[in-house]
C-alpha positions, -999 to 999 in steps of 0.1 A, spaced: -9 -786 857 -21 -759 832 3 -731 825 -10 -695 837 -15 -686 799 -37 -715 794 -58 -706 825 -65 -671 813 -75 -683 779 -98 -709 795 -113 -682 816 -119 -659 786 -134 -689 766 -159 -698 795 -169 -661 797 -176 -660 759 -197 -692 761 -218 -678 788 -224 -646 770 -236 -664 739 -258 -687 761 -276 -661 780 -278 -633 754 -283 -654 723 -275 -644 688 -284 -607 676 -314 -604 654 -308 -600 618 -303 -564 605 -285 -545 579 -248 -550 577 -227 -529 599 -206 -502 583 -173 -504 602 -149 -477 610 -119 -484 587 -85 -491 601 -60 -461 600 -38 -476 572 -69 -479 548 -88 -449 559 -113 -435 531 -123 -398 530 -140 -389 564 -178 -388 565 -201 -371 590 -204 -402 612 -166 -404 615 -163 -368 625 -192 -372 649 -182 -371 686 -204 -395 706 -228 -380 731 -253 -396 757 -281 -413 739 -260 -423 708 -262 -460 698 -230 -479 686 -225 -513 674 -193 -531 684 -180 -562 666 -149 -582 674 -138 -601 645 -125 -632 666 -160 -633 682 -187 -624 657 -215 -639 679 -207 -612 706 -218 -583 682 -244 -562 698 -257 -526 703 -247 -502 731 -263 -471 740 -243 -443 758 -257 -437 793 -264 -402 805 -230 -401 820 -215 -407 786 -203 -443 795 -211 -477 783 -202 -512 796 -187 -539 775 -186 -574 790 -150 -581 778 -135 -545 777 -153 -533 810 -164 -496 816 -156 -474 786 -160 -435 788 -173 -431 753 -188 -397 752 -167 -371 734 -148 -396 714 -151 -403 677 -159 -437 664 -122 -443 655 -111 -432 690 -136 -456 706 -124 -484 684 -87 -477 694 -97 -477 732 -115 -510 728 -86 -527 711 -63 -515 738 -85 -529 765 -92 -563 746 -55 -568 739 -51 -579 775 -70 -610 767 -68 -614 729 -39 -614 706 -41 -588 679 -79 -579 684 -96 -565 654 -126 -543 665 -150 -526 642 -174 -498 656 -204 -484 637 -229 -457 646 -265 -470 644 -284 -440 656 -277 -405 670 -292 -391 701 -318 -363 699 -303 -329 702 -324 -300 713 -313 -264 708 -334 -235 721 -336 -203 700 -350 -170 717 -350 -134 712 -354 -115 680 -363 -145 659 -395 -152 638 -404 -184 658 -387 -188 692 -386 -223 705 -368 -255 709 -355 -272 678 -341 -308 672 -308 -305 652 -284 -330 638 -248 -332 649 -226 -306 632 -253 -281 629 -241 -244 633 -258 -213 648 -268 -203 613 -286 -236 609 -306 -233 640 -314 -195 630 -328 -208 597 -349 -233 616 -364 -206 639 -376 -187 607 -348 -162 607 -341 -130 625 -365 -101 629 -357 -67 615 -348 -55 650 -322 -82 656 -285 -73 661 -269 -101 642 -233 -90 652 -237 -99 689 -259 -129 694 -254 -149 727 -247 -186 729 -253 -201 763 -238 -235 771 -234 -251 805 -239 -221 826 -214 -200 805 -222 -176 775 -202 -163 746 -209 -138 718 -212 -150 683 -218 -132 650 -245 -142 626 -239 -113 603 -235 -120 566 -197 -129 560 -174 -106 541 -176 -115 504 -139 -112 502 -133 -138 530 -117 -170 518 -130 -190 549 -163 -184 568 -159 -196 605 -187 -218 617 -199 -219 654 -214 -254 660 -242 -260 685 -243 -287 711 -273 -304 729 -289 -279 755 -274 -248 739 -295 -216 740 -291 -191 712 -304 -156 721 -306 -128 695 -306 -93 711 -324 -63 697 -302 -38 680 -301 1 688 -332 17 674 -324 47 655 -348 70 634 -334 83 601 -358 110 586 -357 137 559 -339 135 526 -329 98 525 -338 70 502 -359 51 528 -368 71 559 -376 49 589 -366 33 622 -335 9 619 -319 -15 644 -282 -10 642 -255 -32 656 -244 -24 691 -209 -25 683 -210 -1 654 -238 23 660 -227 57 645 -244 83 622 -226 70 590 -241 34 596 -275 49 604 -275 69 571 -263 38 550 -292 17 567 -317 42 553 -304 38 519 -281 68 518 -289 105 512 -309 118 482 -290 140 457 -304 170 472 -296 163 509 -278 189 529 -252 166 547 -235 196 562 -263 202 587 -277 168 597 -296 173 630 -292 148 658 -319 148 684 -316 128 717 -339 130 748 -310 134 773 -295 165 754 -307 200 761 -307 210 724 -304 193 691 -267 187 677 -260 198 642 -235 174 624 -214 180 594 -216 147 573 -206 162 540 -173 146 542 -163 112 559 -131 127 576 -150 156 592 -147 151 631 -178 142 648 -189 159 682 -183 137 712 -220 130 719 -226 119 682 -198 93 679 -220 66 693 -257 68 688 -280 57 716 -313 40 717 -341 63 705 -319 88 688 -332 106 657 -312 118 627 -329 143 603 -312 149 570 -326 181 556 -329 192 519 -305 218 505 -323 251 506 -319 288 500 -340 315 513 -357 341 490 -367 374 503 -380 407 490 -396 412 456 -404 376 447 -438 359 446 -429 330 469 -407 343 497 -392 319 521 -372 286 519 -368 271 485 -354 237 477 -320 240 459 -317 217 429 -282 206 419 -263 230 398 -287 259 402 -274 296 400 -288 327 416 -311 335 387 -325 299 387 -338 302 423 -351 338 416 -371 325 387 -385 297 405 -396 319 433 -412 343 408 -396 377 403 -421 405 404 -400 432 384 -371 423 362 -357 457 366 -350 448 403 -324 422 392 -297 449 389 -292 449 427 -295 414 440 -279 407 474 -266 373 486 -257 365 521 -236 333 522 -241 307 548 -205 301 552 -200 337 562 -228 336 587 -214 303 602 -179 319 604 -194 351 621 -185 374 592 -207 404 584 -204 402 547 -228 405 518 -225 402 479 -243 425 455 -248 413 419 -263 428 387 -281 401 367 -294 423 340 -263 418 317 -276 382 312 -310 394 304 -297 420 278 -266 403 264 -266 367 275 -236 373 297 -235 341 318 -206 354 340 -230 372 362 -249 338 371 -231 331 403 -238 298 421 -258 295 453 -253 270 480 -272 254 508 -283 279 535 -276 310 513 -301 340 516 -310 358 483 -327 393 486 -344 408 455 -353 444 460 -392 450 460 -404 468 429 -413 504 432 -444 499 412 -466 466 416 -486 448 389 -462 452 361 -461 424 334 -435 398 342 -416 397 310 -386 379 325 -408 349 336 -421 347 301 -386 348 285 -374 318 308 -406 299 300 -398 302 264 -363 290 269 -375 260 288 -402 251 263 -386 260 230 -349 261 237 -342 296 221 -316 319 237 
Protein backbone atom coordinates (compact mmCIF):
# COMPACT_ATOMS: atom_id res chain seq x y z
CA UNK A 1 0.00 0.00 0.00
CA UNK A 2 1.51 3.42 -1.01
CA UNK A 3 2.58 5.66 1.79
CA UNK A 4 0.72 9.02 2.34
CA UNK A 5 3.69 11.02 0.98
CA UNK A 6 3.61 8.97 -2.20
CA UNK A 7 -0.13 9.57 -2.56
CA UNK A 8 0.31 13.35 -2.26
CA UNK A 9 3.11 13.37 -4.84
CA UNK A 10 1.02 11.19 -7.16
CA UNK A 11 -1.94 13.61 -6.93
CA UNK A 12 0.33 16.59 -7.64
CA UNK A 13 1.87 14.82 -10.68
CA UNK A 14 -1.58 13.97 -12.08
CA UNK A 15 -2.68 17.62 -11.67
CA UNK A 16 0.40 18.87 -13.50
CA UNK A 17 -0.20 16.41 -16.39
CA UNK A 18 -3.81 17.60 -16.69
CA UNK A 19 -2.75 21.23 -16.80
CA UNK A 20 -0.24 20.54 -19.58
CA UNK A 21 -2.82 18.53 -21.50
CA UNK A 22 -5.59 21.15 -21.47
CA UNK A 23 -3.63 24.39 -21.55
CA UNK A 24 -0.84 23.35 -23.87
CA UNK A 25 2.57 25.00 -23.98
CA UNK A 26 2.91 28.79 -23.87
CA UNK A 27 3.53 30.56 -27.19
CA UNK A 28 7.08 31.65 -27.79
CA UNK A 29 7.91 35.13 -26.43
CA UNK A 30 10.84 37.06 -25.12
CA UNK A 31 12.65 35.62 -22.10
CA UNK A 32 11.19 36.44 -18.70
CA UNK A 33 13.21 38.80 -16.56
CA UNK A 34 12.89 37.11 -13.17
CA UNK A 35 12.85 38.74 -9.78
CA UNK A 36 16.22 37.77 -8.26
CA UNK A 37 16.37 35.91 -5.01
CA UNK A 38 17.29 37.96 -1.92
CA UNK A 39 20.82 36.56 -1.58
CA UNK A 40 21.80 37.80 -5.05
CA UNK A 41 19.70 40.93 -5.43
CA UNK A 42 20.90 43.57 -7.94
CA UNK A 43 20.17 47.28 -7.51
CA UNK A 44 16.38 47.83 -7.49
CA UNK A 45 14.62 48.99 -10.65
CA UNK A 46 11.27 50.66 -11.17
CA UNK A 47 9.55 47.29 -11.80
CA UNK A 48 10.92 45.87 -8.55
CA UNK A 49 9.64 48.86 -6.57
CA UNK A 50 6.25 48.80 -8.32
CA UNK A 51 3.34 47.60 -6.21
CA UNK A 52 0.86 45.59 -8.22
CA UNK A 53 -2.57 46.99 -9.00
CA UNK A 54 -5.65 45.52 -10.74
CA UNK A 55 -4.98 45.12 -14.44
CA UNK A 56 -1.24 44.45 -14.08
CA UNK A 57 -0.04 41.35 -15.93
CA UNK A 58 2.58 39.12 -14.30
CA UNK A 59 4.35 35.99 -15.49
CA UNK A 60 4.98 33.18 -13.03
CA UNK A 61 7.55 30.44 -13.62
CA UNK A 62 8.20 27.42 -11.40
CA UNK A 63 11.67 26.03 -12.03
CA UNK A 64 10.61 22.43 -11.37
CA UNK A 65 7.67 22.74 -13.78
CA UNK A 66 8.73 25.01 -16.67
CA UNK A 67 5.79 23.91 -18.82
CA UNK A 68 3.41 25.55 -16.34
CA UNK A 69 4.77 29.03 -17.04
CA UNK A 70 1.95 31.40 -17.96
CA UNK A 71 0.63 34.97 -17.65
CA UNK A 72 -1.78 36.13 -14.96
CA UNK A 73 -3.71 39.39 -14.93
CA UNK A 74 -4.83 40.81 -11.61
CA UNK A 75 -8.61 40.96 -11.38
CA UNK A 76 -10.53 44.08 -10.35
CA UNK A 77 -10.46 42.86 -6.74
CA UNK A 78 -6.65 42.65 -6.89
CA UNK A 79 -6.43 38.86 -6.77
CA UNK A 80 -5.27 36.14 -9.14
CA UNK A 81 -5.78 32.38 -9.17
CA UNK A 82 -2.85 30.00 -9.57
CA UNK A 83 -3.79 26.34 -10.19
CA UNK A 84 -1.18 25.03 -7.74
CA UNK A 85 -0.97 27.85 -5.17
CA UNK A 86 -4.67 28.71 -5.15
CA UNK A 87 -6.15 32.18 -4.67
CA UNK A 88 -3.45 34.85 -4.28
CA UNK A 89 -4.13 38.42 -3.00
CA UNK A 90 -1.56 40.09 -5.26
CA UNK A 91 -2.60 43.77 -5.31
CA UNK A 92 -0.42 46.02 -3.17
CA UNK A 93 2.53 43.61 -3.21
CA UNK A 94 5.85 44.05 -4.95
CA UNK A 95 7.07 41.33 -7.30
CA UNK A 96 9.44 40.06 -4.62
CA UNK A 97 6.64 39.89 -2.06
CA UNK A 98 4.46 37.99 -4.54
CA UNK A 99 7.30 35.56 -5.24
CA UNK A 100 7.77 34.86 -1.54
CA UNK A 101 4.04 34.25 -1.06
CA UNK A 102 3.95 31.80 -3.99
CA UNK A 103 6.95 29.87 -2.69
CA UNK A 104 5.32 29.62 0.73
CA UNK A 105 2.13 28.22 -0.79
CA UNK A 106 3.93 25.80 -3.13
CA UNK A 107 6.17 24.51 -0.35
CA UNK A 108 3.19 22.45 0.79
CA UNK A 109 3.49 20.31 -2.35
CA UNK A 110 7.05 20.89 -3.61
CA UNK A 111 10.33 20.53 -1.83
CA UNK A 112 12.36 23.75 -2.07
CA UNK A 113 10.26 25.40 -4.83
CA UNK A 114 12.07 27.96 -6.93
CA UNK A 115 9.63 30.59 -8.24
CA UNK A 116 10.40 33.47 -10.58
CA UNK A 117 7.97 36.35 -11.13
CA UNK A 118 8.18 39.01 -13.83
CA UNK A 119 6.08 42.04 -14.73
CA UNK A 120 4.87 41.80 -18.33
CA UNK A 121 2.65 44.89 -18.53
CA UNK A 122 1.31 47.59 -16.26
CA UNK A 123 -2.33 48.57 -15.98
CA UNK A 124 -3.49 51.87 -17.35
CA UNK A 125 -3.51 54.51 -14.58
CA UNK A 126 -5.70 57.56 -15.03
CA UNK A 127 -5.37 60.70 -12.90
CA UNK A 128 -7.69 63.71 -13.23
CA UNK A 129 -6.27 67.24 -12.98
CA UNK A 130 -8.72 70.12 -12.45
CA UNK A 131 -8.80 73.74 -11.35
CA UNK A 132 -6.17 76.36 -12.15
CA UNK A 133 -4.23 74.40 -14.79
CA UNK A 134 -3.68 75.11 -18.47
CA UNK A 135 -5.34 71.90 -19.73
CA UNK A 136 -7.73 70.30 -17.22
CA UNK A 137 -8.61 66.69 -17.95
CA UNK A 138 -7.80 63.02 -17.41
CA UNK A 139 -4.24 61.82 -18.00
CA UNK A 140 -2.66 58.38 -18.20
CA UNK A 141 0.42 58.10 -16.01
CA UNK A 142 2.99 55.44 -15.28
CA UNK A 143 3.46 53.95 -11.82
CA UNK A 144 5.67 56.11 -9.65
CA UNK A 145 4.41 59.40 -11.14
CA UNK A 146 4.26 62.35 -8.74
CA UNK A 147 1.85 65.28 -8.46
CA UNK A 148 4.46 67.45 -10.19
CA UNK A 149 4.55 65.00 -13.10
CA UNK A 150 0.79 65.16 -13.66
CA UNK A 151 0.84 68.95 -13.27
CA UNK A 152 3.38 69.12 -16.11
CA UNK A 153 1.18 66.83 -18.24
CA UNK A 154 -1.72 69.26 -17.70
CA UNK A 155 0.33 72.11 -19.13
CA UNK A 156 1.33 73.62 -15.79
CA UNK A 157 -0.56 75.98 -13.54
CA UNK A 158 -2.26 79.24 -14.45
CA UNK A 159 -0.99 82.54 -12.97
CA UNK A 160 -3.95 82.50 -10.56
CA UNK A 161 -3.09 79.13 -9.00
CA UNK A 162 -2.18 78.73 -5.35
CA UNK A 163 0.64 76.18 -5.53
CA UNK A 164 0.98 75.91 -1.76
CA UNK A 165 -2.44 74.35 -1.13
CA UNK A 166 -3.39 71.98 -3.95
CA UNK A 167 -5.94 69.30 -3.02
CA UNK A 168 -5.35 65.60 -3.77
CA UNK A 169 -8.55 63.52 -3.56
CA UNK A 170 -8.27 59.74 -3.22
CA UNK A 171 -10.90 57.20 -2.27
CA UNK A 172 -13.35 59.73 -0.87
CA UNK A 173 -10.71 61.48 1.23
CA UNK A 174 -8.62 64.56 0.50
CA UNK A 175 -5.25 65.90 1.56
CA UNK A 176 -3.39 69.15 0.95
CA UNK A 177 -0.18 68.94 -1.05
CA UNK A 178 2.31 71.63 -2.01
CA UNK A 179 3.35 72.15 -5.61
CA UNK A 180 5.46 75.21 -4.84
CA UNK A 181 9.12 75.22 -5.95
CA UNK A 182 11.29 73.60 -3.28
CA UNK A 183 13.66 75.56 -1.11
CA UNK A 184 17.03 75.71 -2.94
CA UNK A 185 18.74 74.97 0.37
CA UNK A 186 16.74 71.76 0.91
CA UNK A 187 18.79 68.57 0.65
CA UNK A 188 15.74 66.39 -0.03
CA UNK A 189 12.58 67.27 -1.95
CA UNK A 190 9.52 65.28 -0.81
CA UNK A 191 7.55 63.67 -3.63
CA UNK A 192 3.83 62.94 -3.36
CA UNK A 193 3.00 60.03 -5.66
CA UNK A 194 -0.34 59.64 -7.40
CA UNK A 195 -2.43 56.50 -7.63
CA UNK A 196 -5.04 55.37 -10.18
CA UNK A 197 -8.26 57.33 -9.82
CA UNK A 198 -6.69 60.27 -7.98
CA UNK A 199 -8.02 63.79 -8.57
CA UNK A 200 -5.61 66.71 -8.26
CA UNK A 201 -7.33 70.09 -7.86
CA UNK A 202 -5.46 73.40 -7.96
CA UNK A 203 -7.23 76.16 -6.07
CA UNK A 204 -7.08 79.81 -7.06
CA UNK A 205 -4.97 82.05 -4.88
CA UNK A 206 -6.13 85.24 -3.17
CA UNK A 207 -6.33 88.00 -5.79
CA UNK A 208 -4.60 91.19 -4.62
CA UNK A 209 -4.06 94.41 -6.62
CA UNK A 210 -0.68 96.08 -6.12
CA UNK A 211 -0.55 99.55 -7.67
CA UNK A 212 1.58 102.66 -7.60
CA UNK A 213 5.34 102.98 -7.31
CA UNK A 214 6.32 99.31 -7.71
CA UNK A 215 8.33 97.49 -10.36
CA UNK A 216 5.36 95.62 -11.89
CA UNK A 217 1.92 96.92 -10.92
CA UNK A 218 -0.90 94.43 -11.41
CA UNK A 219 -3.16 91.79 -9.88
CA UNK A 220 -1.43 88.87 -8.19
CA UNK A 221 -2.60 85.53 -6.80
CA UNK A 222 -1.06 85.01 -3.39
CA UNK A 223 -0.95 81.76 -1.40
CA UNK A 224 -3.90 81.41 0.95
CA UNK A 225 -1.60 80.42 3.79
CA UNK A 226 0.72 83.43 3.45
CA UNK A 227 -1.23 86.42 2.17
CA UNK A 228 0.19 89.55 3.76
CA UNK A 229 1.26 93.01 2.50
CA UNK A 230 4.94 92.06 2.37
CA UNK A 231 4.29 89.07 0.11
CA UNK A 232 2.06 91.22 -2.11
CA UNK A 233 4.81 93.83 -2.43
CA UNK A 234 7.33 91.10 -3.30
CA UNK A 235 4.99 89.64 -5.93
CA UNK A 236 4.90 93.04 -7.67
CA UNK A 237 8.69 93.11 -7.93
CA UNK A 238 9.27 95.31 -4.90
CA UNK A 239 9.12 99.09 -4.52
CA UNK A 240 10.86 101.56 -6.78
CA UNK A 241 13.62 103.71 -5.25
CA UNK A 242 11.24 106.64 -4.82
CA UNK A 243 8.41 104.71 -3.15
CA UNK A 244 6.94 106.09 0.06
CA UNK A 245 6.70 102.87 2.05
CA UNK A 246 5.75 104.74 5.21
CA UNK A 247 2.25 105.50 3.85
CA UNK A 248 1.07 102.52 1.83
CA UNK A 249 -2.70 102.60 1.40
CA UNK A 250 -4.80 99.46 1.90
CA UNK A 251 -8.30 99.56 0.42
CA UNK A 252 -10.92 96.91 1.21
CA UNK A 253 -14.60 96.93 0.33
CA UNK A 254 -15.65 95.91 3.83
CA UNK A 255 -13.67 98.68 5.58
CA UNK A 256 -15.27 102.10 6.14
CA UNK A 257 -12.08 103.94 5.11
CA UNK A 258 -8.64 103.17 3.64
CA UNK A 259 -5.95 102.04 6.08
CA UNK A 260 -2.48 103.62 5.95
CA UNK A 261 0.37 101.15 6.53
CA UNK A 262 3.95 101.89 7.49
CA UNK A 263 6.06 99.39 5.52
CA UNK A 264 9.30 101.36 5.74
CA UNK A 265 10.69 98.76 8.19
CA UNK A 266 9.93 95.03 8.37
CA UNK A 267 9.59 95.13 12.17
CA UNK A 268 6.89 97.83 12.14
CA UNK A 269 3.67 96.36 13.62
CA UNK A 270 0.79 95.96 11.16
CA UNK A 271 -2.79 96.94 12.02
CA UNK A 272 -4.99 93.95 12.79
CA UNK A 273 -7.01 94.29 9.58
CA UNK A 274 -3.85 94.30 7.43
CA UNK A 275 -2.09 91.23 8.79
CA UNK A 276 -3.94 88.91 6.41
CA UNK A 277 -5.07 90.31 3.06
CA UNK A 278 -8.45 89.32 1.64
CA UNK A 279 -9.76 88.59 -1.83
CA UNK A 280 -10.07 91.84 -3.81
CA UNK A 281 -7.86 93.97 -1.53
CA UNK A 282 -5.82 96.74 -3.12
CA UNK A 283 -2.43 98.06 -2.03
CA UNK A 284 -1.30 101.41 -3.40
CA UNK A 285 2.33 102.38 -2.90
CA UNK A 286 2.64 106.16 -3.43
CA UNK A 287 5.69 108.07 -4.59
CA UNK A 288 7.67 110.14 -2.12
CA UNK A 289 6.46 113.71 -2.47
CA UNK A 290 6.81 117.16 -1.01
CA UNK A 291 4.31 119.97 -1.36
CA UNK A 292 5.50 123.36 -2.65
CA UNK A 293 3.41 126.44 -1.87
CA UNK A 294 3.75 130.19 -2.26
CA UNK A 295 6.07 131.92 -4.69
CA UNK A 296 6.89 129.01 -7.02
CA UNK A 297 5.87 128.45 -10.63
CA UNK A 298 4.47 124.93 -10.04
CA UNK A 299 2.73 124.89 -6.70
CA UNK A 300 1.45 121.55 -5.41
CA UNK A 301 2.83 118.02 -4.92
CA UNK A 302 6.27 117.34 -6.35
CA UNK A 303 7.95 113.94 -6.62
CA UNK A 304 10.88 113.74 -4.24
CA UNK A 305 14.06 112.33 -5.73
CA UNK A 306 16.60 110.48 -3.62
CA UNK A 307 18.97 112.78 -1.72
CA UNK A 308 17.27 116.06 -2.61
CA UNK A 309 17.44 119.05 -0.26
CA UNK A 310 15.11 121.99 0.18
CA UNK A 311 16.75 124.13 -2.51
CA UNK A 312 16.65 121.25 -5.02
CA UNK A 313 12.87 120.93 -4.81
CA UNK A 314 12.36 124.71 -4.86
CA UNK A 315 14.39 124.99 -8.05
CA UNK A 316 12.48 122.17 -9.72
CA UNK A 317 9.23 123.91 -8.83
CA UNK A 318 10.58 127.18 -10.25
CA UNK A 319 11.24 130.02 -7.79
CA UNK A 320 9.80 133.37 -8.83
CA UNK A 321 12.19 135.66 -6.94
CA UNK A 322 15.56 134.58 -5.44
CA UNK A 323 15.23 137.25 -2.75
CA UNK A 324 12.33 135.35 -1.21
CA UNK A 325 14.69 132.48 -0.36
CA UNK A 326 15.76 134.30 2.80
CA UNK A 327 12.63 133.14 4.60
CA UNK A 328 11.62 129.62 3.53
CA UNK A 329 9.26 127.75 5.84
CA UNK A 330 9.19 123.94 6.19
CA UNK A 331 6.43 121.98 7.89
CA UNK A 332 7.69 118.48 8.66
CA UNK A 333 5.37 115.54 8.02
CA UNK A 334 6.58 113.79 11.17
CA UNK A 335 5.49 116.79 13.26
CA UNK A 336 2.06 116.77 11.66
CA UNK A 337 1.66 113.03 12.31
CA UNK A 338 2.70 113.56 15.94
CA UNK A 339 0.26 116.46 16.36
CA UNK A 340 3.02 119.01 16.95
CA UNK A 341 2.34 122.56 15.74
CA UNK A 342 5.88 123.29 14.68
CA UNK A 343 7.53 124.99 11.71
CA UNK A 344 11.12 125.55 10.55
CA UNK A 345 12.36 128.77 8.94
CA UNK A 346 15.50 128.78 6.80
CA UNK A 347 17.56 131.41 5.01
CA UNK A 348 18.98 129.86 1.82
CA UNK A 349 20.72 132.98 0.47
CA UNK A 350 24.12 132.16 2.09
CA UNK A 351 24.42 129.32 -0.40
CA UNK A 352 23.62 131.64 -3.30
CA UNK A 353 26.11 134.27 -2.16
CA UNK A 354 28.92 132.25 -0.59
CA UNK A 355 28.25 128.59 -1.45
CA UNK A 356 27.50 127.74 2.18
CA UNK A 357 26.04 124.22 1.93
CA UNK A 358 25.15 124.06 5.63
CA UNK A 359 21.88 125.86 4.90
CA UNK A 360 20.73 123.16 2.44
CA UNK A 361 18.65 121.12 4.84
CA UNK A 362 17.14 117.83 3.63
CA UNK A 363 13.45 117.37 2.97
CA UNK A 364 11.47 114.19 3.48
CA UNK A 365 8.37 112.53 2.14
CA UNK A 366 5.26 114.48 3.06
CA UNK A 367 7.01 117.72 4.04
CA UNK A 368 5.46 121.06 3.04
CA UNK A 369 7.78 123.82 1.77
CA UNK A 370 6.50 127.40 1.63
CA UNK A 371 8.34 130.09 -0.33
CA UNK A 372 7.04 133.66 0.22
CA UNK A 373 5.41 135.23 -2.81
CA UNK A 374 7.50 138.03 -4.36
CA UNK A 375 6.45 141.61 -3.72
CA UNK A 376 7.06 142.40 -7.37
CA UNK A 377 6.22 139.96 -10.19
CA UNK A 378 7.91 139.48 -13.53
CA UNK A 379 11.51 139.84 -12.34
CA UNK A 380 14.32 137.98 -14.12
CA UNK A 381 14.90 134.57 -12.52
CA UNK A 382 18.68 134.75 -12.04
CA UNK A 383 18.71 131.84 -9.60
CA UNK A 384 17.19 129.46 -12.14
CA UNK A 385 19.85 130.47 -14.66
CA UNK A 386 22.62 129.92 -12.11
CA UNK A 387 21.47 126.37 -11.36
CA UNK A 388 21.02 125.63 -15.05
CA UNK A 389 24.62 126.64 -15.60
CA UNK A 390 25.79 124.41 -12.78
CA UNK A 391 23.88 121.45 -14.23
CA UNK A 392 25.19 121.98 -17.76
CA UNK A 393 28.74 123.20 -17.20
CA UNK A 394 29.58 122.20 -13.64
CA UNK A 395 30.92 125.56 -12.46
CA UNK A 396 30.30 126.56 -8.83
